[in-house]
C-alpha positions as CSV (number, residue, x, y, z in Angstrom):
1,X,-11.6,4.2,-21.6
2,X,-10.7,1.6,-19.0
3,X,-13.9,-0.2,-19.8
4,X,-16.1,2.3,-18.0
5,X,-19.3,3.6,-19.6
6,X,-18.9,7.4,-19.9
7,X,-20.9,10.5,-20.7
8,X,-19.1,13.8,-21.0
9,X,-16.1,11.9,-19.8
10,X,-17.7,10.6,-16.6
11,X,-19.0,7.1,-15.9
12,X,-22.6,6.7,-16.6
13,X,-24.8,6.0,-13.5
14,X,-22.2,7.2,-11.0
15,X,-24.6,9.5,-9.2
16,X,-24.9,13.3,-8.8
17,X,-21.4,14.4,-9.5
18,X,-19.9,17.1,-11.7
19,X,-19.8,16.3,-15.5
20,X,-17.4,19.2,-16.3
21,X,-15.1,18.2,-19.1
22,X,-12.6,20.6,-17.6
23,X,-12.0,18.1,-14.8
24,X,-9.1,15.7,-15.4
25,X,-10.1,12.1,-16.0
26,X,-8.5,11.0,-12.7
27,X,-10.5,13.6,-10.8
28,X,-13.7,12.5,-12.5
29,X,-13.1,8.9,-11.6
30,X,-12.2,9.9,-8.0
31,X,-15.6,11.6,-7.8
32,X,-17.2,8.5,-9.3
33,X,-15.9,6.3,-6.6
34,X,-16.9,8.8,-3.9
35,X,-20.4,8.7,-5.4
36,X,-20.6,5.0,-4.4
37,X,-21.0,6.2,-0.8
38,X,-23.1,9.3,-1.6
39,X,-26.2,8.0,0.2
40,X,-24.4,7.0,3.3
41,X,-23.6,3.5,2.2
42,X,-21.4,1.7,4.8
43,X,-17.9,0.6,3.7
44,X,-14.2,1.6,3.4
45,X,-12.1,3.2,0.7
46,X,-8.3,3.1,0.9
47,X,-6.8,5.2,-1.8
48,X,-3.0,5.3,-2.5
49,X,-3.5,8.7,-4.0
50,X,-3.6,10.0,-0.4
51,X,-0.4,8.3,0.8
52,X,1.2,11.7,1.9
53,X,-2.0,13.4,3.1
54,X,-4.1,10.7,4.9
55,X,-1.6,8.0,5.8
56,X,0.4,8.0,9.0
57,X,3.2,5.9,10.5
58,X,1.4,5.4,13.9
59,X,-2.1,4.4,14.8
60,X,-2.8,7.8,16.4
61,X,-2.0,9.7,13.2
62,X,0.7,11.9,14.8
63,X,3.5,11.0,12.3
64,X,2.6,11.5,8.7
65,X,4.0,9.2,5.9
66,X,6.5,11.4,4.1
67,X,8.5,8.9,2.1
68,X,8.5,5.4,0.8
69,X,9.4,2.4,3.1
70,X,7.9,3.9,6.2
71,X,5.5,1.8,8.3
72,X,1.7,2.4,8.0
73,X,-0.2,2.7,11.3
74,X,-3.3,4.6,10.2
75,X,-4.8,5.1,6.7
76,X,-7.8,7.4,6.6
77,X,-10.7,5.9,4.7
78,X,-12.5,8.1,2.2
79,X,-15.8,6.3,2.3
80,X,-17.5,9.3,4.0
81,X,-15.3,12.0,2.4
82,X,-13.4,12.6,5.7
83,X,-16.3,14.9,6.7
84,X,-15.6,16.8,9.9
85,X,-18.3,17.1,12.6
86,X,-19.1,19.7,15.1
87,X,-16.8,20.8,17.9
88,X,-17.5,18.8,21.1
89,X,-15.0,20.4,23.4
90,X,-16.4,23.1,25.7
91,X,-14.4,26.3,26.1
92,X,-11.4,25.1,24.2
93,X,-10.1,28.2,22.5
94,X,-8.8,31.6,23.8
95,X,-10.4,31.1,27.2
96,X,-11.2,33.9,29.6
97,X,-12.2,31.4,32.4
98,X,-11.8,27.7,33.2
99,X,-15.4,26.8,32.5
100,X,-15.9,23.2,31.5
101,X,-12.5,22.0,32.8
102,X,-11.7,20.2,36.1
103,X,-8.3,20.3,37.8
104,X,-7.4,17.0,39.4
105,X,-6.0,16.7,42.9
106,X,-2.6,18.4,43.0
107,X,-3.3,20.5,39.9
108,X,-3.8,24.2,39.5
109,X,-5.7,25.5,36.5
110,X,-5.6,29.2,35.6
111,X,-6.0,31.4,32.5
112,X,-3.0,33.5,31.5
113,X,-3.0,35.5,28.3
114,X,-6.1,33.7,26.9
115,X,-4.4,30.3,27.4
116,X,-4.9,27.6,29.9
117,X,-2.0,27.2,32.3
118,X,-1.8,23.8,34.0
119,X,0.5,23.3,36.9
120,X,1.3,20.2,38.9
121,X,-1.1,17.4,37.8
122,X,-3.5,17.2,34.9
123,X,-6.7,19.2,34.2
124,X,-9.4,17.5,32.2
125,X,-12.8,17.6,30.5
126,X,-15.2,14.8,29.7
127,X,-17.3,14.8,26.6
128,X,-19.7,12.5,24.8
129,X,-18.4,10.3,22.0
130,X,-20.1,7.7,19.8
131,X,-18.6,4.2,20.2
132,X,-17.0,3.0,17.0
133,X,-16.6,6.5,15.5
134,X,-13.3,8.2,14.8
135,X,-12.3,11.6,16.2
136,X,-9.5,14.1,15.5
137,X,-7.9,16.1,18.3
138,X,-6.0,19.3,17.7
139,X,-4.3,21.4,20.4
140,X,-1.7,24.2,20.6
141,X,0.9,23.5,23.3
142,X,2.8,26.7,24.2
143,X,5.8,25.1,26.0
144,X,7.2,26.7,29.2
145,X,8.1,23.3,30.5
146,X,7.4,20.0,28.6
147,X,3.7,19.3,28.3
148,X,1.4,16.5,27.0
149,X,-2.2,15.8,26.1
150,X,-4.0,12.5,26.8
151,X,-7.3,11.4,25.4
152,X,-9.0,8.2,26.8
153,X,-11.5,6.6,29.0
154,X,-10.1,8.3,32.2
155,X,-8.0,11.3,33.0
156,X,-4.3,10.8,32.0
157,X,-4.7,7.2,31.1
158,X,-1.3,6.4,29.6
159,X,-2.8,3.4,27.7
160,X,-4.8,5.8,25.5
161,X,-3.9,8.3,22.8
162,X,-1.5,11.1,23.5
163,X,0.8,13.7,22.0
164,X,3.7,12.3,24.0
165,X,6.1,14.7,25.6
166,X,6.2,18.0,23.8
167,X,9.2,20.2,24.4
168,X,8.8,22.7,21.6
169,X,5.8,24.9,21.1
170,X,3.7,23.3,18.4
171,X,0.2,22.4,17.2
172,X,-0.4,18.7,17.7
173,X,-3.0,16.6,15.9
174,X,-4.0,13.0,16.5
175,X,-6.9,10.6,16.0
176,X,-8.7,8.0,18.1
177,X,-11.4,5.4,17.8
178,X,-14.0,5.9,20.5
179,X,-14.6,2.8,22.7
180,X,-16.8,4.4,25.3
181,X,-19.6,6.9,25.3
182,X,-17.7,9.3,27.7
183,X,-14.2,10.3,26.7
184,X,-11.7,12.5,28.6
185,X,-9.1,14.9,27.3
186,X,-6.4,15.8,29.8
187,X,-3.8,18.6,29.7
188,X,-0.7,18.3,31.9
189,X,2.9,19.4,32.4
190,X,5.2,16.4,31.8
191,X,6.9,16.2,35.2
192,X,4.4,17.7,37.6
193,X,5.5,19.4,40.7
194,X,5.9,23.1,40.3
195,X,6.2,22.9,36.5
196,X,3.5,24.3,34.3
197,X,2.5,24.3,30.6
198,X,0.2,26.5,28.5
199,X,-2.5,25.1,26.2
200,X,-4.9,26.7,23.7
201,X,-7.2,25.9,20.7
202,X,-8.2,22.5,22.1
203,X,-10.5,20.8,19.6
204,X,-12.1,17.4,19.2
205,X,-14.3,16.7,16.2
206,X,-15.7,13.5,14.7
207,X,-14.0,12.7,11.4
208,X,-16.3,10.5,9.3
209,X,-15.0,7.2,7.8
210,X,-14.1,3.6,8.7
211,X,-10.4,4.2,9.0
212,X,-7.8,1.4,8.9
213,X,-5.2,1.1,11.6
214,X,-2.6,-1.1,13.3
215,X,-1.8,-0.4,16.9
216,X,1.1,-2.9,17.2
217,X,4.2,-1.4,15.6
218,X,5.9,-4.7,14.8
219,X,3.2,-5.9,12.4
220,X,2.5,-2.7,10.5
221,X,2.8,-3.0,6.8
222,X,5.1,-0.7,4.8
223,X,4.3,1.9,2.2
224,X,6.4,1.2,-0.9
225,X,6.7,2.0,-4.6
226,X,9.7,-0.1,-5.4
227,X,9.7,-2.5,-8.4
228,X,13.5,-2.6,-9.3
229,X,15.2,-5.2,-7.1
230,X,18.7,-3.8,-7.7
231,X,20.4,-1.2,-5.6
232,X,23.2,1.2,-6.5
233,X,21.8,1.3,-10.1
234,X,23.7,4.4,-11.1
235,X,27.0,3.7,-9.4
236,X,29.0,0.6,-10.3
237,X,31.5,1.5,-7.7
238,X,28.8,1.0,-5.2
239,X,29.5,-1.8,-2.7
240,X,26.3,-3.5,-3.9
241,X,28.2,-4.5,-7.0
242,X,30.8,-7.2,-6.6
243,X,33.7,-7.0,-9.1
244,X,35.6,-9.9,-10.6
245,X,39.0,-9.6,-12.3
246,X,38.9,-5.8,-12.4
247,X,39.5,-2.9,-10.1
248,X,36.5,-1.0,-9.0
249,X,35.2,0.9,-12.1
250,X,34.3,4.6,-11.9
251,X,30.7,5.5,-12.2
252,X,29.0,3.3,-14.9
253,X,32.0,2.5,-17.1
254,X,34.0,-0.7,-17.2
255,X,37.3,-0.3,-19.1
256,X,40.1,-2.6,-20.1
257,X,43.5,-2.2,-21.8
258,X,44.8,-4.3,-24.7
259,X,45.0,-8.1,-24.2
260,X,42.8,-10.8,-22.9
261,X,40.7,-9.4,-20.0
262,X,37.5,-10.5,-18.4
263,X,35.4,-8.0,-16.5
264,X,31.9,-8.2,-15.0
265,X,29.8,-6.9,-12.2
266,X,27.5,-9.0,-10.1
267,X,24.6,-8.2,-7.8
268,X,23.1,-11.2,-6.0
269,X,20.6,-12.3,-3.4
270,X,17.6,-10.9,-5.3
271,X,14.2,-12.2,-4.5
272,X,12.7,-12.8,-7.9
273,X,10.7,-15.1,-10.0
274,X,9.5,-15.7,-13.6
275,X,10.5,-13.3,-16.4
276,X,12.9,-10.5,-15.6
277,X,14.5,-7.6,-17.6
278,X,17.4,-5.3,-17.5
279,X,18.3,-2.2,-19.5
280,X,21.8,-1.2,-20.6
281,X,23.3,1.3,-23.0
282,X,26.5,1.1,-25.0
283,X,28.7,3.8,-26.5
284,X,27.9,4.4,-30.2
285,X,30.5,2.0,-31.6
286,X,30.3,-0.5,-34.4
287,X,30.6,-4.2,-33.6
288,X,29.0,-6.7,-31.3
289,X,29.2,-7.0,-27.5
290,X,28.6,-9.8,-25.1
291,X,26.1,-9.1,-22.3
292,X,25.8,-11.4,-19.3
293,X,22.3,-10.5,-18.0
294,X,21.2,-12.9,-15.4
295,X,21.9,-16.2,-13.6
296,X,19.5,-18.1,-11.3
297,X,22.0,-19.4,-8.7
298,X,25.6,-19.1,-7.9
299,X,26.3,-22.6,-9.2
300,X,23.9,-22.4,-12.2
301,X,24.3,-21.4,-15.8
302,X,24.8,-17.7,-16.6
303,X,22.5,-16.6,-19.4
304,X,24.3,-14.6,-22.1
305,X,23.5,-13.0,-25.4
306,X,25.4,-11.2,-28.2
307,X,23.7,-8.5,-30.2
308,X,24.6,-5.6,-32.5
309,X,24.4,-2.3,-30.7
310,X,23.4,-0.4,-33.9
311,X,20.5,-2.6,-35.0
312,X,19.6,-4.7,-31.9
313,X,19.8,-7.9,-33.9
314,X,20.6,-11.0,-31.8
315,X,23.8,-12.5,-33.2
316,X,24.3,-15.3,-30.7
317,X,23.1,-16.6,-27.4
318,X,23.4,-19.5,-25.0
319,X,20.9,-20.8,-22.4
320,X,18.4,-18.1,-23.3
321,X,16.4,-16.5,-26.1
322,X,16.7,-12.8,-25.6
323,X,14.4,-10.2,-27.1
324,X,16.2,-6.9,-27.9
325,X,14.3,-3.7,-28.5
326,X,15.4,-0.1,-28.8
327,X,14.3,2.5,-26.3
328,X,13.5,6.0,-27.3
329,X,16.4,7.4,-25.2
330,X,19.0,5.4,-27.1
331,X,19.2,2.5,-24.7
332,X,18.6,-1.2,-25.5
333,X,16.2,-3.4,-23.6
334,X,17.2,-7.0,-23.3
335,X,14.4,-9.2,-22.1
336,X,15.1,-12.8,-21.0
337,X,12.8,-15.3,-19.5
338,X,14.2,-16.7,-16.3
339,X,14.1,-20.5,-16.1
340,X,15.0,-22.3,-12.9
341,X,17.2,-25.3,-13.1
342,X,16.3,-28.4,-11.0
343,X,12.8,-27.1,-10.6
344,X,11.8,-30.0,-8.5
345,X,14.4,-29.2,-5.8
346,X,12.9,-27.7,-2.7
347,X,15.6,-25.0,-2.7
348,X,14.6,-24.0,-6.3
349,X,10.9,-24.4,-6.0
350,X,10.1,-20.9,-4.7
351,X,7.8,-18.2,-5.8
352,X,9.6,-15.0,-4.7
353,X,12.7,-15.6,-2.8
354,X,14.8,-18.6,-1.8
355,X,17.6,-18.4,-4.3
356,X,20.4,-16.1,-5.0
357,X,20.1,-14.4,-8.4
358,X,22.6,-12.2,-10.3
359,X,22.8,-9.5,-12.9
360,X,26.2,-9.9,-14.7
361,X,27.9,-7.8,-17.4
362,X,30.0,-7.5,-19.5
363,X,32.3,-10.5,-20.1
364,X,34.4,-10.6,-23.3
365,X,38.0,-10.7,-24.6
366,X,39.0,-7.1,-25.0
367,X,41.4,-5.7,-27.5
368,X,42.8,-2.2,-27.6
369,X,40.9,0.4,-25.6
370,X,37.3,-0.6,-26.3
371,X,34.8,0.7,-23.8
372,X,31.4,-0.8,-22.8
373,X,29.1,1.3,-20.7
374,X,26.2,-0.2,-18.8
375,X,23.5,2.0,-17.2
376,X,19.9,2.1,-16.2
377,X,20.0,-1.4,-14.7
378,X,16.5,-2.5,-13.9
379,X,15.5,-6.0,-12.7
380,X,11.8,-6.7,-12.3
381,X,9.1,-9.1,-13.3
382,X,8.1,-8.6,-17.0
383,X,4.5,-7.9,-16.2
384,X,5.6,-4.7,-14.5
385,X,7.4,-3.4,-17.6
386,X,4.4,-2.4,-19.7
387,X,2.5,-0.3,-17.3
388,X,5.4,1.4,-15.4
389,X,8.3,3.6,-16.4
390,X,11.1,1.4,-17.9
391,X,13.7,2.4,-15.4
392,X,13.6,3.0,-11.6
393,X,16.7,4.6,-10.0
394,X,17.5,2.7,-6.8
395,X,20.3,4.0,-4.6
396,X,19.4,2.1,-1.4
397,X,16.3,0.1,-0.3
398,X,14.7,3.4,0.9
399,X,16.2,5.9,-1.6
400,X,14.6,5.4,-5.0
401,X,12.4,6.9,-7.6
402,X,8.9,6.9,-6.2
403,X,5.4,8.4,-6.9
404,X,6.9,11.6,-8.3
405,X,8.5,9.5,-11.1
406,X,5.4,7.5,-12.0
407,X,5.8,4.6,-9.6
408,X,2.5,4.2,-7.7
409,X,2.7,3.6,-3.9
410,X,1.3,0.5,-2.4
411,X,0.8,-1.1,1.0
412,X,3.3,-3.9,1.2
413,X,2.4,-6.9,3.3
414,X,5.2,-9.5,3.9
415,X,3.2,-12.4,5.3
416,X,3.3,-11.2,8.9
417,X,1.7,-7.8,8.7
418,X,-2.0,-6.8,8.8
419,X,-4.4,-4.0,9.6
420,X,-8.1,-3.6,10.6
421,X,-11.0,-1.3,11.0
422,X,-13.3,-0.8,13.9
423,X,-16.8,-2.4,13.5
424,X,-18.5,-1.4,10.3
425,X,-22.3,-1.7,10.5
426,X,-23.6,-3.4,7.4
427,X,-26.7,-4.7,9.2
428,X,-29.0,-2.7,7.0
429,X,-27.7,-4.0,3.6
430,X,-27.6,-7.3,1.9
431,X,-25.5,-6.5,-1.2
432,X,-21.7,-6.1,-1.2
433,X,-19.3,-4.7,-3.7
434,X,-15.5,-5.1,-3.2
435,X,-13.0,-3.6,-5.7
436,X,-9.3,-4.3,-4.9
437,X,-6.2,-3.3,-6.8
438,X,-3.8,-5.9,-5.6
439,X,-0.5,-7.7,-6.5
440,X,-0.2,-11.3,-5.3
441,X,3.4,-12.3,-4.6
442,X,3.0,-15.8,-3.2
443,X,1.0,-18.9,-3.7
444,X,2.7,-20.8,-0.9
445,X,0.2,-20.0,1.9
446,X,-3.4,-18.9,2.1
447,X,-3.7,-15.2,2.3
448,X,-6.6,-12.9,3.3
449,X,-6.8,-9.7,1.3
450,X,-9.9,-8.5,3.1
451,X,-12.4,-10.2,5.4
452,X,-15.5,-9.0,7.3
453,X,-15.5,-10.6,10.7
454,X,-12.9,-13.0,12.3
455,X,-13.9,-15.9,10.0
456,X,-16.5,-15.4,7.3
457,X,-17.3,-19.1,7.1
458,X,-18.4,-19.0,10.8
459,X,-20.3,-15.8,10.9
460,X,-23.6,-15.0,9.2
461,X,-23.5,-11.9,7.1
462,X,-19.8,-11.8,6.3
463,X,-17.4,-12.2,3.3
464,X,-13.7,-12.7,2.5
465,X,-11.4,-12.2,-0.4
466,X,-8.4,-14.6,-0.6
467,X,-5.3,-14.5,-2.7
468,X,-4.7,-17.5,-2.8
469,X,-7.1,-19.7,-0.9
470,X,-6.5,-22.9,1.1
471,X,-7.1,-24.9,-2.1
472,X,-3.5,-24.3,-3.0
473,X,-4.1,-24.1,-6.8
474,X,-2.7,-20.6,-7.6
475,X,-6.2,-19.1,-7.3
476,X,-8.2,-16.1,-6.3
477,X,-11.2,-16.7,-4.1
478,X,-14.3,-14.8,-2.9
479,X,-16.8,-16.1,-0.5
480,X,-19.9,-14.6,1.2
481,X,-22.3,-16.1,3.8
482,X,-25.9,-15.4,4.7
483,X,-27.9,-17.2,7.3
484,X,-27.5,-20.7,5.8
485,X,-24.3,-21.3,4.0
486,X,-21.2,-19.7,2.4
487,X,-21.3,-19.3,-1.4
488,X,-17.8,-19.1,-3.0
489,X,-16.0,-18.4,-6.3
490,X,-12.6,-20.0,-6.9
491,X,-10.8,-18.7,-10.0
492,X,-8.0,-21.0,-10.8
493,X,-4.7,-20.6,-12.7
494,X,-3.9,-17.2,-11.3
495,X,-0.3,-17.8,-10.1
496,X,1.9,-15.2,-8.5
497,X,3.3,-12.8,-9.3
498,X,0.0,-11.3,-10.4
499,X,-1.3,-7.8,-10.6
500,X,-5.1,-7.4,-11.0
501,X,-8.1,-5.4,-10.1
502,X,-10.6,-7.8,-8.4
503,X,-14.2,-6.9,-8.4
504,X,-16.3,-9.1,-6.1
505,X,-20.1,-8.7,-5.9
506,X,-22.6,-10.6,-3.7
507,X,-26.3,-10.4,-3.1
508,X,-27.3,-12.6,-0.1
509,X,-31.0,-12.7,-1.0
510,X,-30.8,-13.1,-4.8
511,X,-28.7,-15.2,-4.3
512,X,-25.7,-14.3,-6.5
513,X,-22.0,-14.0,-6.3
514,X,-19.4,-13.0,-9.0
515,X,-15.8,-12.0,-9.6
516,X,-14.4,-9.8,-12.3
517,X,-10.7,-9.5,-13.0
518,X,-9.5,-6.3,-14.8
519,X,-13.0,-5.7,-15.9
520,X,-13.8,-9.1,-17.4
521,X,-16.1,-11.6,-15.7
522,X,-14.1,-14.5,-14.4
523,X,-16.8,-16.5,-12.6
524,X,-20.2,-16.3,-11.1
525,X,-22.8,-18.6,-9.4
526,X,-26.2,-18.5,-7.7
527,X,-25.6,-20.8,-4.8
528,X,-27.8,-20.2,-1.8
529,X,-26.5,-18.0,1.0
530,X,-29.7,-18.0,3.0
531,X,-31.3,-14.8,4.0
532,X,-30.6,-11.7,6.1
533,X,-28.1,-8.9,5.8
534,X,-24.4,-8.4,6.4
535,X,-23.3,-7.9,10.0
536,X,-21.6,-5.4,12.2
537,X,-18.0,-6.6,12.2
538,X,-14.5,-5.3,11.9
539,X,-12.7,-5.6,8.5
540,X,-9.3,-7.4,8.6
541,X,-6.8,-6.6,5.9
542,X,-3.9,-8.9,5.2
543,X,-4.8,-11.7,7.6
544,X,-7.6,-13.5,9.4
545,X,-8.1,-11.4,12.6
546,X,-4.4,-10.9,12.9
547,X,-3.7,-14.5,13.8
548,X,-3.5,-16.6,10.6
549,X,-3.8,-16.6,6.8
550,X,-1.4,-13.8,6.2
551,X,-1.3,-12.3,2.8
552,X,2.0,-11.7,0.9
553,X,1.6,-9.0,-1.6
554,X,0.6,-5.4,-2.3
555,X,-2.6,-3.4,-2.0
556,X,-3.0,-0.1,-3.9
557,X,-6.7,0.4,-3.8
558,X,-9.4,-1.2,-1.6
559,X,-13.1,-0.4,-1.8
560,X,-15.8,-2.2,0.1
561,X,-19.3,-0.9,-0.1
562,X,-22.6,-2.3,1.2
563,X,-25.9,-1.3,-0.2
564,X,-29.6,-2.2,-0.6
565,X,-29.4,-1.6,-4.4
566,X,-26.8,-3.3,-6.5
567,X,-24.2,-1.1,-8.1
568,X,-24.9,-0.5,-11.8
569,X,-22.5,-1.0,-14.7
570,X,-21.4,2.6,-14.7
571,X,-20.5,2.6,-11.1
572,X,-18.6,-0.6,-11.3
573,X,-16.8,0.4,-14.5
574,X,-15.7,3.7,-12.9
575,X,-14.5,2.1,-9.7
576,X,-12.5,-0.5,-11.7
577,X,-11.1,2.3,-14.0
578,X,-9.9,4.3,-11.1
579,X,-8.4,1.3,-9.3
580,X,-6.6,0.2,-12.5
581,X,-5.2,3.7,-13.0
582,X,-4.0,4.0,-9.4
583,X,-2.6,0.4,-9.2
584,X,-1.3,0.1,-12.8
585,X,-3.0,-3.3,-13.1
586,X,-4.3,-4.0,-16.5
């Protein structure tokens, strides 16, 4: 299944993991990916399965992602299983004395009821941290007056991580990336003076993994699961639908009295490209009905089709060749290829966006009291119809059917957003495996999906995955560099919109480099890269070091793993299978 070699339902060669057939296939594949890092291999693993448990809106991890369309500031990487280290705070819980803590000038530190009471200024403790490692802080704040906790390179350094002002008793948790060997944690009442605040259960532990973050709020990507570009899909009275020659209809029904009467609803300004689809249902009534499905610009031709609602047979059409199929729920699916007019015009020559597009229905001459009901309007690229549910309810841009309805979440990058890791030490390995479940939405500008170092072509022991590259040929690109030169693969003819699982492998010393797309080899070569290992650099996701080459698209899965031994077919197949399952790219 999914092209992965299996034994007892688990990928062959995936390491020492359970082979219990009682485990679901997705759990088995998750274990298989985890086994890629079982011997401590360096790397990262971003998994959209954890969007509501390990993803946060801020870089300190204080605000969890709870719904779609929220910003992503921190995504915990599963490369080390989120293993939690030993406690490094001295005398942090249920104290009987102030041992290990230092009150600053103007601060009074006492113990009241097995809690620390801090009055005036901060009281702090310094402990040893490992530069480049992540830590999780947890603390109970029993509020008498507003309190706060700071962690950083000095006591109460406002530039560092903090709980912010806490006015209600609560347990607060946040994360930080250590930048120095000695880190301080400070407890303080918010306003100083005679105010005080109580603290207990103060904990700081290393949490393993090379986590991905963005400290600048304005360039954080968004967590999304939306594919239907329409809004107000279950309410034609919604303001999103413009009405022509008819009063606002109720719910999803458009009615007309006897005589000549034209009625249709329009929703425009949709950023779309290529083939689209919509779904509508009629009342069970003999005869044929005209459907206006889509136009490409306000001044362009409206595509129309007539078909029999009982058989689905196309009776007549203009400016399009529709395909009508029956859905199991009694609805009909009308699929029409979108063709731009004046394709050479700059205003029309877009990938996603640039033109105003419409969904229109119905338009006919009515007689008597005939009724046509349109529902389940869904407008999306055709390639997203075969792997996802056929209809996505969308009320507003942030209120729609999400992961609980079968629409996988993804990290949405709009061409200005990006994230990074701290430095990841690959200096002991010369082999790299990258598996990325991505959807490319633009070929207009070069976009970095993931890069090791600020510029792989300039730094020995680095790599980069582009979608597309600077060649501007609707391509996917993977490059890796040893001590001499960069070796690259450029797979052409992969125009946006495109969903795929990219598997990129490189061995500096062999030398070899390859790219697989959805499990099939796309290209490989043996151009020299020189010698040496990969380096100790940050990963950049969605851009080149946050300054250029911004990617426009979606990332559902991202695995990067360095090793001294190349991944075997079973490991690769299991990683691809899990990524395809989680990103719905086939």
